[in-house]
MIMAR-161313 format. One line per 10 residues: number of its first residue (from 0); their letters; for each residue x negated, y, z negated of N, C-alpha, C. Coordinates in steps of 0.05 Angstrom, whole numbers. Layout:
NUM> A> X:Y:Z:X:Y:Z:X:Y:Z; ... $
END
This chain:
0> XXXXXXXXXX> 629:-438:1153:631:-436:1124:653:-455:1115; 646:-472:1095:666:-491:1085:688:-477:1070; 711:-492:1067:734:-480:1054:728:-474:1025; 711:-490:1012:704:-485:983:689:-459:981; 669:-455:998:654:-430:997:671:-406:1004; 689:-410:1023:707:-388:1031:726:-381:1008; 737:-400:995:754:-395:972:739:-381:949; 714:-390:945:698:-377:924:692:-348:931; 686:-343:956:680:-315:965:705:-298:962; 728:-309:969:753:-294:966:759:-288:937 $
10> XXXXXXXXXX> 753:-307:920:757:-303:891:739:-280:881; 714:-280:890:696:-258:882:706:-231:892; 715:-231:917:726:-206:928:751:-197:913; 768:-216:905:792:-208:889:784:-196:862; 764:-208:849:754:-197:824:743:-169:828; 729:-165:850:719:-138:857:742:-118:859; 764:-126:871:786:-107:874:799:-101:847; 800:-120:830:811:-115:803:793:-97:788; 767:-101:789:747:-84:776:748:-55:787; 754:-53:813:757:-27:826:779:-11:813 $
20> XXXXXXXXXX> 802:-23:809:825:-10:796:817:-1:768; 803:-18:754:794:-12:727:775:12:728; 757:12:747:738:34:749:751:60:757; 771:59:774:785:83:782:802:96:761; 805:82:739:823:93:717:809:115:701; 783:119:705:769:140:691:749:154:710; 746:181:709:728:195:727:699:185:725; 690:179:701:662:171:698:655:145:713; 675:128:715:670:102:727:682:99:755; 694:121:765:708:120:791:688:114:814 $
30> XXXXXXXXXX> 665:127:813:646:122:835:637:93:836; 630:82:813:622:54:812:645:36:820; 670:43:812:693:27:820:696:26:850; 692:49:863:694:51:892:673:34:905; 648:34:895:626:18:906:633:-12:904; 643:-20:880:650:-48:876:672:-57:895; 692:-40:899:714:-46:918:704:-48:946; 686:-30:954:674:-31:981:659:-57:985; 644:-65:965:628:-90:967:648:-114:970; 669:-114:955:689:-135:957:702:-136:984 $
40> XXXXXXXXXX> 709:-113:995:720:-112:1022:701:-122:1043; 675:-114:1041:655:-122:1060:651:-153:1059; 651:-164:1034:649:-193:1031:672:-207:1045; 696:-196:1041:720:-208:1053:719:-208:1083; 709:-186:1095:707:-184:1124:686:-204:1134; 664:-206:1121:643:-225:1129:654:-253:1129; 668:-260:1108:679:-287:1105:700:-292:1128; 716:-272:1133:736:-276:1155:723:-279:1182; 701:-265:1187:687:-267:1213:671:-293:1216; 666:-306:1194:651:-332:1196:669:-356:1192 $
50> XXXXXXXXXX> 695:-352:1195:714:-374:1193:710:-393:1217; 709:-419:1212:705:-437:1235:727:-435:1255; 720:-439:1280:738:-439:1303:752:-412:1306; 739:-391:1297:750:-364:1301:749:-357:1331; 772:-348:1342:773:-341:1370:772:-311:1374; 764:-303:1398:764:-274:1406:746:-257:1387; 723:-269:1379:705:-254:1361:696:-228:1373; 690:-228:1399:681:-204:1412:702:-181:1410; 727:-188:1415:748:-168:1413:751:-158:1385; 748:-176:1365:751:-168:1337:729:-149:1329 $
60> XXXXXXXXXX> 704:-156:1337:681:-139:1330:683:-112:1345; 693:-113:1370:696:-88:1385:717:-70:1372; 739:-82:1362:759:-66:1348:748:-53:1322; 731:-69:1308:719:-59:1283:700:-35:1290; 685:-38:1311:667:-16:1319:682:9:1326; 703:6:1342:719:29:1350:732:42:1326; 744:25:1308:756:36:1284:736:51:1266; 712:39:1263:692:52:1247:683:78:1260; 680:79:1286:672:103:1300:692:126:1297; 717:119:1294:738:139:1289:741:146:1260 $
70> XXXXXXXXXX> 742:125:1243:747:130:1215:725:142:1199; 699:134:1204:677:144:1189:673:174:1191; 671:185:1216:667:214:1218:692:229:1208; 716:218:1212:740:231:1203:740:234:1173; 733:212:1159:733:213:1130:711:231:1119; 688:233:1133:666:249:1124:671:279:1128; 685:285:1150:688:313:1157:714:326:1146; 732:309:1136:758:320:1128:754:339:1105; 768:361:1105:767:380:1083:784:370:1060; 778:378:1036:793:369:1013:823:377:1015 $
80> XXXXXXXXXX> 828:399:1029:856:407:1032:871:388:1050; 857:375:1068:870:356:1086:869:328:1076; 858:323:1053:857:295:1042:884:282:1039; 905:297:1030:931:284:1028:942:274:1055; 937:291:1076:946:282:1103:931:257:1111; 905:256:1105:889:233:1113:899:208:1098; 905:211:1073:915:188:1057:941:178:1069; 959:197:1075:985:190:1087:981:175:1114; 962:186:1130:957:174:1157:946:146:1154; 926:142:1137:913:116:1134:933:96:1122 $
90> XXXXXXXXXX> 949:106:1103:969:88:1091:989:78:1111; 998:97:1128:1018:89:1149:1006:69:1168; 981:73:1176:967:55:1194:965:27:1182; 959:26:1155:958:0:1142:984:-15:1142; 1006:-1:1137:1032:-14:1137:1040:-23:1165; 1034:-6:1185:1040:-13:1213:1024:-37:1222; 998:-38:1214:981:-60:1222:991:-86:1211; 999:-86:1185:1010:-110:1173:1035:-120:1187; 1052:-101:1194:1076:-109:1209:1070:-121:1236; 1051:-109:1250:1043:-119:1276:1031:-147:1274 $
100> XXXXXXXXXX> 1014:-151:1254:1002:-178:1250:1023:-199:1245; 1043:-192:1229:1065:-211:1223:1081:-216:1249; 1085:-195:1265:1101:-199:1289:1085:-217:1309; 1059:-212:1312:1043:-228:1330:1042:-257:1321; 1040:-262:1295:1040:-289:1284:1067:-302:1289; 1088:-286:1288:1115:-296:1292:1118:-306:1321; 1105:-292:1340:1108:-298:1368:1087:-316:1380; 1067:-323:1363:1044:-338:1373:1052:-366:1383; 1045:-373:1407:1052:-400:1418:1041:-422:1400; 1057:-443:1395:1048:-465:1379:1052:-462:1350 $
110> XXXXXXXXXX> 1056:-436:1340:1061:-432:1312:1081:-410:1309; 1097:-406:1329:1116:-384:1329:1143:-391:1320; 1163:-382:1335:1191:-384:1327:1199:-414:1323; 1190:-431:1342:1200:-458:1341:1189:-475:1318; 1166:-465:1306:1154:-481:1285:1154:-466:1258; 1167:-443:1256:1166:-427:1232:1184:-439:1210; 1173:-440:1186:1189:-449:1163:1206:-426:1153; 1227:-432:1138:1245:-412:1128:1231:-391:1112; 1213:-400:1094:1198:-381:1077:1180:-362:1094; 1168:-374:1115:1151:-357:1132:1167:-337:1147 $
120> XXXXXXXXXX> 1191:-345:1156:1208:-326:1170:1218:-304:1152; 1224:-311:1127:1233:-290:1108:1210:-271:1102; 1185:-281:1099:1162:-264:1094:1157:-246:1119; 1160:-257:1143:1156:-242:1167:1176:-220:1170; 1202:-226:1165:1222:-205:1166:1217:-183:1146; 1209:-191:1122:1203:-171:1101:1180:-153:1110; 1159:-166:1120:1135:-151:1128:1141:-131:1150; 1156:-139:1170:1163:-121:1192:1181:-99:1182; 1200:-105:1165:1219:-85:1155:1204:-64:1139; 1189:-72:1119:1177:-53:1101:1152:-40:1114 $
130> XXXXXXXXXX> 1138:-55:1130:1114:-44:1144:1122:-22:1163; 1144:-26:1178:1153:-6:1197:1163:19:1182; 1177:15:1160:1186:38:1144:1162:54:1134; 1142:39:1124:1118:53:1113:1103:68:1136; 1102:56:1159:1088:70:1181:1102:96:1190; 1128:94:1197:1142:118:1206:1146:138:1184; 1151:129:1160:1154:148:1138:1128:162:1132; 1105:148:1133:1079:161:1129:1073:181:1151; 1081:175:1175:1076:194:1197:1092:220:1193; 1117:218:1183:1132:242:1177:1119:257:1153 $
140> XXXXXXXXXX> 1110:243:1133:1096:255:1111:1072:270:1121; 1056:257:1138:1033:270:1150:1041:296:1165; 1062:295:1180:1071:318:1195:1079:341:1176; 1092:334:1154:1100:354:1134:1076:367:1121; 1057:350:1113:1033:360:1100:1016:377:1118; 1014:368:1144:998:383:1163:1013:407:1174; 1038:410:1165:1056:432:1173:1060:432:1203; 1061:408:1214:1069:405:1242:1100:406:1244; 1113:404:1221:1141:408:1219:1147:422:1193; 1171:430:1188:1178:444:1164:1173:426:1139 $
150> XXXXXXXXXX> 1164:439:1118:1161:424:1092:1187:423:1077; 1207:437:1086:1233:438:1073:1248:411:1078; 1267:405:1060:1284:382:1066:1299:385:1092; 1298:365:1109:1313:365:1134:1337:347:1131; 1361:359:1131:1385:344:1127:1402:344:1152; 1405:321:1165:1420:319:1190:1450:320:1184; 1466:329:1204:1495:327:1201:1503:297:1197; 1519:293:1177:1527:265:1169:1503:248:1164; 1481:261:1155:1456:247:1151:1457:223:1132; 1472:226:1110:1473:205:1091:1486:180:1102 $
160> XXXXXXXXXX> 1507:184:1119:1521:161:1131:1504:148:1152; 1490:164:1168:1472:153:1188:1450:137:1174; 1439:148:1153:1417:134:1139:1427:108:1127; 1450:109:1114:1461:84:1103:1467:64:1124; 1477:73:1147:1483:54:1169:1458:41:1180; 1437:57:1184:1412:47:1195:1399:28:1175; 1399:35:1149:1388:18:1129:1403:-9:1127; 1429:-8:1127:1445:-32:1126:1440:-50:1150; 1438:-37:1174:1434:-53:1198:1406:-66:1198; 1386:-51:1188:1359:-62:1186:1358:-86:1168 $
170> XXXXXXXXXX> 1370:-84:1145:1371:-106:1126:1386:-130:1138; 1408:-124:1152:1424:-145:1164:1407:-160:1184; 1393:-146:1202:1377:-160:1222:1354:-175:1209; 1343:-165:1187:1322:-179:1173:1332:-206:1162; 1357:-205:1151:1369:-229:1141:1375:-249:1164; 1386:-238:1186:1393:-256:1208:1369:-268:1222; 1346:-255:1219:1322:-265:1232:1313:-292:1220; 1321:-297:1196:1313:-322:1183:1327:-347:1194; 1354:-347:1195:1368:-371:1206:1368:-371:1237; 1366:-348:1249:1367:-346:1279:1344:-330:1290 $
180> XXXXXXXXXX> 1320:-341:1288:1296:-326:1297:1296:-322:1327; 1291:-297:1335:1289:-291:1364:1273:-266:1367; 1261:-263:1391:1245:-239:1396:1263:-214:1397; 1287:-216:1407:1305:-194:1409:1312:-183:1381; 1319:-202:1363:1325:-193:1335:1301:-180:1322; 1277:-191:1327:1253:-179:1315:1248:-151:1325; 1252:-146:1351:1248:-120:1362:1269:-100:1351; 1294:-109:1349:1315:-92:1338:1309:-85:1309; 1299:-105:1294:1292:-100:1266:1270:-79:1264; 1250:-82:1281:1228:-63:1280:1237:-34:1287 $
190> XXXXXXXXXX> 1254:-32:1307:1263:-5:1315:1280:8:1293; 1298:-8:1282:1315:3:1260:1299:10:1236; 1278:-6:1229:1261:0:1206:1245:26:1211; 1236:30:1236:1221:54:1243:1240:78:1240; 1265:75:1249:1284:97:1247:1290:103:1218; 1293:82:1202:1299:87:1173:1276:101:1159; 1251:94:1166:1228:107:1154:1229:137:1159; 1237:145:1183:1239:174:1189:1262:186:1173; 1285:174:1173:1308:184:1158:1303:185:1128; 1287:166:1119:1281:164:1090:1265:189:1080 $
200> XXXXXXXXXX> 1246:198:1097:1228:219:1089:1237:247:1097; 1253:250:1118:1262:276:1127:1275:293:1105; 1292:282:1088:1305:299:1067:1287:306:1044; 1262:296:1044:1244:301:1022:1232:329:1025; 1234:345:1004:1222:372:1004:1193:371:995; 1179:393:998:1151:395:991:1145:386:963; 1162:393:944:1157:387:916:1155:357:911; 1169:341:926:1170:312:921:1151:296:939; 1135:310:955:1117:296:973:1097:278:958; 1084:287:936:1066:269:922:1079:242:913 $
210> XXXXXXXXXX> 1105:244:905:1119:219:897:1122:201:921; 1129:212:944:1134:196:968:1108:183:978; 1086:198:975:1060:186:983:1054:161:967; 1059:163:941:1054:140:923:1073:117:929; 1098:124:935:1118:104:940:1112:89:966; 1105:104:987:1098:91:1013:1072:74:1010; 1054:83:993:1030:67:988:1038:40:975; 1057:41:957:1067:16:945:1080:-2:967; 1095:11:985:1107:-4:1007:1086:-19:1024; 1065:-4:1030:1043:-16:1046:1031:-40:1032 $
220> XXXXXXXXXX> 1026:-37:1006:1015:-59:990:1032:-84:991; 1058:-80:988:1077:-103:989:1077:-115:1017; 1074:-98:1037:1073:-108:1065:1049:-126:1069; 1026:-116:1060:1001:-131:1062:1003:-158:1048; 1015:-158:1024:1018:-183:1009:1036:-202:1024; 1058:-193:1035:1075:-210:1051:1062:-221:1076; 1046:-204:1089:1031:-213:1113:1010:-234:1105; 999:-231:1081:980:-252:1071:994:-279:1068; 1019:-278:1059:1034:-303:1057:1039:-315:1085; 1046:-298:1104:1050:-307:1131:1025:-320:1143 $
230> XXXXXXXXXX> 1002:-308:1137:976:-318:1148:963:-339:1130; 976:-345:1108:965:-364:1088:937:-355:1079; 935:-329:1074:910:-317:1065:914:-307:1036; 902:-321:1017:906:-314:989:895:-286:982; 873:-279:994:861:-253:988:879:-230:995; 893:-232:1018:912:-211:1026:935:-209:1007; 944:-232:997:966:-233:978:957:-218:952; 933:-224:942:923:-212:918:919:-182:922; 905:-175:943:899:-146:948:925:-130:952; 943:-141:968:968:-127:972:984:-124:947 $
240> XXXXXXXXXX> 984:-145:930:999:-143:905:987:-122:887; 961:-120:886:947:-100:870:955:-72:879; 954:-68:905:961:-42:916:990:-35:911; 1008:-55:915:1036:-51:911:1042:-44:882; 1030:-59:863:1035:-55:835:1024:-28:826; 999:-21:834:988:5:826:1003:28:838; 1011:25:863:1027:46:876:1054:50:862; 1066:28:853:1092:30:839:1088:44:813; 1068:37:798:1062:50:772:1057:79:776; 1041:86:796:1035:114:801:1060:129:809 $
250> XXXXXXXXXX> 1077:116:825:1102:129:833:1119:136:808; 1120:117:790:1136:122:765:1123:145:749; 1097:146:748:1084:168:734:1089:195:747; 1088:195:773:1092:220:788:1121:229:785; 1140:210:785:1168:217:781:1173:229:754; 1159:217:734:1162:229:706:1150:256:705; 1127:260:719:1114:287:719:1132:308:733; 1148:299:752:1166:317:766:1192:320:752; 1197:305:730:1222:306:717:1244:294:733; 1238:275:750:1257:262:768:1262:233:760 $
260> XXXXXXXXXX> 1286:223:762:1290:194:760:1279:182:785; 1266:159:783:1255:146:806:1276:140:827; 1301:135:818:1323:130:837:1328:154:855; 1322:178:844:1326:202:860:1309:203:885; 1285:191:883:1267:189:906:1275:166:924; 1281:143:911:1288:119:926:1313:123:943; 1333:136:931:1359:138:944:1366:167:952; 1345:185:951:1351:213:958:1360:216:986; 1350:199:1004:1359:201:1032:1388:195:1036; 1400:179:1017:1428:172:1020:1446:193:1007 $
270> XXXXXXXXXX> 1435:210:991:1452:230:977:1445:259:984; 1426:263:1002:1417:290:1009:1439:305:1023; 1442:330:1015:1461:348:1028:1447:374:1035; 1459:389:1053:1447:414:1063:1444:433:1040; 1460:432:1019:1458:450:997:1433:446:980; 1419:424:985:1395:418:969:1371:432:979; 1373:447:1000:1350:461:1011:1341:482:992; 1314:488:993:1302:508:976:1309:536:986; 1306:554:968:1312:582:975:1288:600:970; 1284:618:987:1261:637:983:1269:661:966 $
280> XXXXXXXXXX> 1293:661:956:1301:684:940:1319:702:957; 1327:724:944:1345:742:959:1331:762:976; 1304:761:975:1289:779:993:1287:807:983; 1299:814:960:1298:841:950:1270:847:940; 1260:872:945:1234:880:936:1233:883:906; 1213:872:893:1210:874:864:1182:885:858; 1180:900:837:1154:912:831:1136:890:819; 1110:892:826:1090:874:815:1067:891:805; 1052:880:786:1029:893:775:1004:881:787; 987:896:800:963:886:813:938:894:797 $
290> XXXXXXXXXX> 917:879:800:891:884:787:869:882:807; 847:895:800:823:892:816:805:871:803; 785:861:818:766:842:806:753:853:781; 747:879:781:735:891:757:753:890:733; 779:895:738:799:894:716:800:865:705; 800:846:723:802:818:714:777:810:698; 754:820:707:729:814:694:729:825:665; 739:849:662:741:861:635:760:844:618; 783:836:629:802:820:614:790:794:605; 775:781:623:763:755:616:740:759:596 $
300> XXXXXXXXXX> 725:781:600:702:786:583:709:790:554; 732:800:548:741:806:521:759:784:509; 764:763:525:781:741:516:766:721:498; 781:708:481:770:686:465:776:659:477; 799:656:489:807:631:500:819:636:528; 809:622:548:818:625:576:825:597:586; 849:595:598:857:570:611:860:575:641; 846:560:657:847:563:686:866:541:697; 885:550:714:904:531:726:899:530:756; 887:509:767:882:507:795:905:496:811 $
310> XXXXXXXXXX> 906:503:836:928:493:853:918:490:882; 936:486:900:929:481:928:914:504:940; 921:529:932:907:552:943:877:552:937; 870:541:914:841:539:907:828:519:926; 842:498:933:831:478:952:828:490:980; 848:506:988:846:518:1015:822:536:1017; 817:552:996:795:571:997:768:559:990; 769:533:981:744:520:972:730:536:950; 746:545:931:736:563:910:727:549:885; 727:522:885:722:508:860:694:513:849 $
320> XXXXXXXXXX> 674:516:867:647:521:857:645:549:845; 657:569:857:657:596:846:672:597:819; 694:583:818:709:582:793:692:569:771; 677:549:778:660:535:758:638:555:749; 627:571:766:607:591:758:619:611:739; 644:620:745:657:639:727:661:626:699; 670:602:699:675:588:674:649:584:658; 627:577:672:602:573:659:592:599:646; 595:621:661:586:647:650:602:655:626; 629:651:627:645:657:604:638:639:580 $
330> XXXXXXXXXX> 634:614:585:626:595:564:600:603:550; 581:612:567:555:621:556:558:645:538; 580:660:541:585:683:524:604:677:501; 609:652:497:625:644:473:655:643:478; 663:645:503:692:643:510:699:614:513; 721:605:502:731:578:504:746:576:531; 736:559:549:748:557:576:756:528:580; 780:524:590:790:498:597:807:500:622; 814:477:634:829:476:659:856:461:653; 878:473:660:904:460:657:911:446:683 $
340> XXXXXXXXXX> 913:420:682:918:404:706:946:392:705; 963:400:724:989:388:726:987:362:742; 1001:341:735:999:315:749:1004:317:779; 1021:336:788:1027:337:816:1017:364:829; 997:376:816:985:400:828:971:392:854; 972:409:874:962:401:900:983:386:916; 974:369:934:993:356:951:991:325:950; 977:316:930:977:287:925:967:283:896; 974:260:885:966:255:857:935:256:854; 926:271:833:897:272:828:882:292:846 $
350> XXXXXXXXXX> 896:307:862:883:325:881:864:345:866; 874:357:845:858:377:831:835:364:816; 839:340:805:818:326:791:794:321:809; 800:311:833:779:306:853:765:332:861; 781:352:865:770:378:874:750:389:854; 758:389:828:740:399:807:717:381:802; 720:355:805:698:337:802:677:343:823; 686:351:846:667:358:868:649:382:859; 660:399:842:644:422:832:630:416:806; 630:390:798:617:381:773:629:394:748 $
360> XXXXXXXXXX> 654:399:748:668:410:724:669:387:704; 661:391:679:661:370:659:690:359:656; 692:333:655:719:321:653:732:329:627; 716:333:606:727:341:580:742:368:581; 735:384:601:748:410:604:775:408:618; 782:385:630:807:382:644:828:372:625; 849:389:621:870:383:602:895:373:616; 906:352:606:932:342:617:954:361:608; 978:356:619:1000:375:616:1006:383:587; 1011:363:570:1018:369:543:996:384:528 $
370> XXXXXXXXXX> 972:374:531:949:387:517:945:415:528; 947:419:554:944:445:566:965:465:555; 989:455:552:1011:473:543:1006:482:514; 994:464:498:988:472:470:966:493:470; 947:492:489:926:512:491:937:538:503; 955:536:522:966:560:534:981:577:514; 994:564:495:1009:579:475:992:598:459; 966:592:457:948:610:441:926:622:459; 929:620:485:909:631:503:911:661:506; 888:674:508:888:703:513:894:709:542 $
380> XXXXXXXXXX> 882:692:560:886:696:589:890:669:602; 910:667:619:914:644:637:908:654:665; 890:640:679:883:648:706:894:627:725; 914:634:740:927:616:759:915:621:787; 903:600:798:889:603:824:902:585:844; 920:596:859:932:581:881:955:563:874; 960:559:848:983:543:840:1008:560:841; 1031:547:844:1056:562:844:1079:546:831; 1086:524:844:1109:509:835:1105:497:807; 1080:490:800:1075:476:774:1074:496:751 $
390> XXXXXXXXXX> 1077:522:757:1078:542:735:1103:559:737; 1121:551:755:1145:567:760:1166:563:739; 1173:584:723:1194:581:702:1221:573:713; 1226:575:739:1251:567:750:1256:537:746; 1235:522:741:1239:493:736:1254:488:710; 1254:508:692:1268:504:667:1298:509:670; 1307:520:692:1335:527:696:1349:504:710; 1373:496:701:1388:475:714:1403:486:739; 1387:497:758:1398:510:781:1402:492:805; 1392:468:803:1393:450:826:1372:455:847 $
400> XXXXXXXXXX> 1352:472:841:1331:477:860:1312:453:862; 1295:452:882:1278:428:886:1260:422:862; 1254:442:845:1236:437:822:1251:437:796; 1277:440:797:1293:441:772:1289:416:755; 1282:420:730:1277:398:712:1249:388:711; 1232:398:728:1204:390:729:1188:401:705; 1174:385:690:1157:396:669:1135:413:681; 1131:437:670:1112:456:682:1091:463:661; 1069:475:671:1049:488:653:1061:514:644; 1062:518:618:1075:542:607:1056:566:607 $
410> XXXXXXXXXX> 1049:573:631:1030:596:635:1041:622:624; 1068:625:625:1080:650:616:1078:654:586; 1069:634:571:1066:637:543:1039:648:535; 1020:650:554:995:663:548:999:693:545; 980:706:531:983:735:526:982:750:553; 963:743:570:960:755:596:957:734:617; 969:739:641:967:720:663:955:734:687; 934:723:698:923:733:723:930:713:745; 944:722:765:954:705:787:938:711:812; 921:692:821:906:696:846:922:684:869 $
420> XXXXXXXXXX> 931:702:887:948:693:910:941:709:935; 946:697:958:943:712:983:967:730:988; 990:722:979:1014:738:984:1035:730:964; 1059:741:966:1081:735:948:1099:713:958; 1090:699:979:1106:677:990:1110:655:969; 1133:641:970:1138:619:951:1118:597:956; 1118:578:937:1100:555:939:1111:534:958; 1099:510:957:1106:488:975:1135:480:974; 1147:483:950:1175:476:947:1194:497:957; 1183:521:964:1200:542:975:1217:557:954 $
430> XXXXXXXXXX> 1209:556:929:1224:569:908:1209:594:898; 1223:616:897:1211:641:888:1202:638:859; 1179:650:852:1168:648:825:1171:674:810; 1189:674:790:1194:698:775:1170:706:758; 1151:688:753:1128:694:737:1111:716:750; 1113:718:777:1097:739:791:1106:767:783; 1130:770:773:1141:796:767:1143:801:737; 1131:783:721:1133:786:692:1115:809:682; 1121:819:658:1107:842:648:1078:835:641; 1073:811:633:1045:803:625:1029:791:648 $
440> XXXXXXXXXX> 1040:793:673:1026:782:697:1015:803:714; 990:800:722:977:818:741:968:801:764; 971:811:789:964:796:813:938:805:824; 921:786:832:896:791:845:899:779:873; 906:797:892:911:788:920:885:783:935; 886:763:952:863:757:970:856:728:969; 836:721:985:825:694:986:814:687:959; 820:664:948:812:656:921:782:656:918; 767:646:937:738:645:935:726:673:935; 736:690:953:725:717:953:733:732:928 $
450> XXXXXXXXXX> 757:729:919:767:744:895:751:735:870; 748:709:867:733:699:844:704:706:846; 693:707:870:666:716:874:662:745:864; 681:762:870:679:789:861:682:791:831; 700:774:820:703:774:790:676:765:778; 664:745:789:638:735:779:617:757:780; 616:772:802:596:794:804:602:815:783; 627:822:779:634:842:759:628:833:730; 631:806:725:624:796:699:594:798:694; 578:792:715:549:793:712:540:822:708 $
460> XX> 555:841:718:547:869:716:554:881:689; 570:866:673:578:877:647:555:877:627 $
END
């Protein structure tokens, strides 16, 4: 393939990626946006494989086959509850791959250290530094989400000083790699960057995980863009820049939704202290009011306005289809039903939107935070299904808790609150929810799908 045709194909692929981002901005066009992006990626791969004088084609195709054999069934079989972990894992692999490509290019005979230009060395150092941070940080995020380790902030003794020292040393070696390139410096840079990625994410508590996922995604995009510069590949530069920019914008949006300054996430590892850990409460027994499915059905049947607030527990139970049936039945009886969606409900941005779209819930019924709060103020019943931190009134208190200052859904302003939970355990942030003990709150204990199924049956029997 001639260079003119290759450049034209890369331009078409780049336009596809831009159209993909545009399509993903709205649920109605998201599927088409994904298809366009997939076509662009496929075109880019075909062009890369038909590059003249391409070496080791057999190994490249073999690697693609092995990767597809692992990735395709994994993506198809993953449960919606595990989607955040999968995103973190794939994101980390992308950052690590970009760093490895830059390192291999750095060491390649004939185009390696002895022939590298200053700009290429700077891009290589940046790629290895940020790519390694993205890889190791994403692996820790994966471990937290998968609950292979505690979701609480992990603060090491003298952790802030260790983190600052490792970060400073990594930046120093990245800078030194440019005037004095050597394999030893590159290896030390990679090891320090991997260590910093771990130290960067360890102090992050469960409440801030969605922000970190977005931030590491931006890191991976910047890494890919830098590796594109190293490889003189314009398409990688464009694609990486798009991912980096969109990840950065999403990170800012998530930080605003959490009521956090972005610097709090960026530099939280340098300021974390043991006192920042979440608390489960004092453990004292408090009275709660429980309800049966029949009681909840009666409450919903006589309501005029109902707001449903989904959370991670709904995803775990795969209750979205049952909840949709309950909402449809109430709507057919003249009840106004809507869904209050918090930007960080679940364990990654957009988790609840995707979950409810899977159940064909009309997008018009999904209300963003401010709109949902205006509806909750006049709602007869708010039904909280598996959510906790995003409705916890403790966020309004300047207590220094992991969710302090976070804008929440004002569920407590509804006349009645039905809280579907398995137990009284705190949410992902580890903060006790006083809403569970409020006078207007009744608890429906059990699996969300089973509980809502019984509510549905009781409504049909009315």
